[in-house]
C-alpha positions as CSV (number, residue, x, y, z in Angstrom):
1,M,55.2,61.3,51.7
2,D,51.6,61.7,50.5
3,I,49.1,60.7,53.2
4,T,45.8,62.5,53.5
5,I,42.8,61.9,55.8
6,H,39.8,64.0,56.5
7,A,39.3,63.2,60.2
8,S,40.7,60.7,62.7
9,Y,40.3,60.3,66.4
10,L,43.2,58.2,67.7
11,P,43.2,58.3,71.5
12,Q,46.4,58.8,73.3
13,D,47.2,59.3,77.0
14,D,50.7,60.8,76.6
15,P,51.0,63.3,73.8
16,E,54.7,63.9,74.4
17,E,55.3,60.2,73.6
18,V,53.3,59.9,70.4
19,V,53.9,63.4,68.9
20,A,57.0,62.0,67.1
21,I,54.9,59.6,65.2
22,Y,51.6,61.3,64.6
23,R,52.6,65.0,64.2
24,D,56.2,64.7,63.0
25,V,56.0,61.7,60.7
26,L,52.3,61.4,59.7
27,G,51.1,65.0,60.2
28,F,48.0,64.3,62.4
29,V,46.3,65.9,65.3
30,L,45.9,64.0,68.6
31,H,42.7,63.4,70.6
32,P,42.7,62.7,74.4
33,P,40.7,59.5,75.2
34,G,37.3,60.2,76.9
35,A,37.4,63.8,75.8
36,D,33.7,63.9,75.1
37,P,31.8,65.7,77.9
38,G,29.4,62.9,78.6
39,T,32.1,60.2,79.2
40,T,31.8,58.8,82.7
41,D,34.7,57.9,85.0
42,D,33.8,54.2,84.5
43,E,34.0,54.6,80.7
44,R,37.3,56.4,81.0
45,R,38.7,53.5,83.0
46,T,37.4,51.0,80.4
47,I,38.9,53.1,77.6
48,A,42.3,53.2,79.4
49,E,42.2,49.4,79.8
50,M,41.3,48.8,76.2
51,M,44.1,51.2,75.1
52,A,46.6,49.3,77.2
53,E,45.5,46.1,75.4
54,G,45.6,47.7,72.0
55,T,41.9,47.0,71.3
56,Y,40.4,50.5,71.6
57,A,41.2,52.1,68.2
58,A,42.8,51.4,64.9
59,I,43.3,53.2,61.6
60,D,44.1,52.1,58.1
61,L,46.1,54.5,55.9
62,A,47.4,54.5,52.3
63,T,50.5,56.0,50.8
64,K,52.2,56.0,47.4
65,D,55.5,55.1,49.0
66,L,54.9,52.4,51.6
67,D,58.6,51.4,52.0
68,G,59.7,55.1,52.5
69,T,56.8,55.7,54.9
70,F,57.6,52.5,56.8
71,E,61.2,53.6,57.2
72,Q,60.2,56.9,58.7
73,V,57.7,55.3,61.1
74,Q,60.2,52.7,62.2
75,A,62.8,55.4,62.8
76,S,60.3,57.2,65.1
77,G,60.4,54.3,67.5
78,A,56.9,52.9,66.9
79,E,56.4,49.2,67.7
80,V,56.5,47.4,64.4
81,V,53.9,44.6,64.2
82,Q,54.4,43.7,60.6
83,D,57.1,44.7,58.1
84,P,55.9,45.6,54.6
85,I,54.7,42.4,52.9
86,E,52.4,41.4,50.0
87,Q,49.3,40.0,51.6
88,P,47.6,36.9,49.9
89,Y,44.6,39.1,49.1
90,G,46.7,41.5,47.0
91,V,47.5,44.4,49.4
92,H,51.1,45.4,50.1
93,D,51.0,46.8,53.7
94,C,52.7,47.1,57.1
95,A,51.4,47.5,60.6
96,F,52.6,49.1,63.9
97,R,51.3,50.1,67.3
98,D,51.7,53.6,68.5
99,P,52.8,54.2,72.1
100,A,49.2,54.3,73.3
101,G,48.6,50.8,71.8
102,N,46.5,51.9,68.7
103,M,47.0,49.6,65.7
104,V,48.0,51.5,62.5
105,R,48.1,49.8,59.2
106,I,49.5,51.5,56.1
107,A,48.9,50.1,52.6
108,Q,50.6,50.9,49.3
109,A,48.1,53.1,47.4
C-alpha cells in the first residue's frame, strides 16, 4: 500500500478503538479532540457532539491500489459507507467512517 500524507488531524476519543485502522492499516498518528490549550469546555462538548454525528472532520486520501486498500480497511472493522465505485465525475473511490465518526474517502491515484 502506498499512502502518504504530510499532516492530518483526525480527532478520536478512544485511541484503543481506532488504532487498528489508523496506525495498523493506514500508518497515521492520532489526535485527541480539543487538544489545543485554548479549547473551552463548551467547545469540547460541541466537538464531541459533532464527532458523534460524523460532521466534525473528514479526510480524502489516494492510493495506487484502491481495491487492496479497501479490503484492508474493511477487514479492520471500519464502518463502510461506500464500496469502491466509479463516480460519474471520473473518480474511482470508496468511503468509510472510523469509530469516532470521521468520514474517510480513498480514491484510486
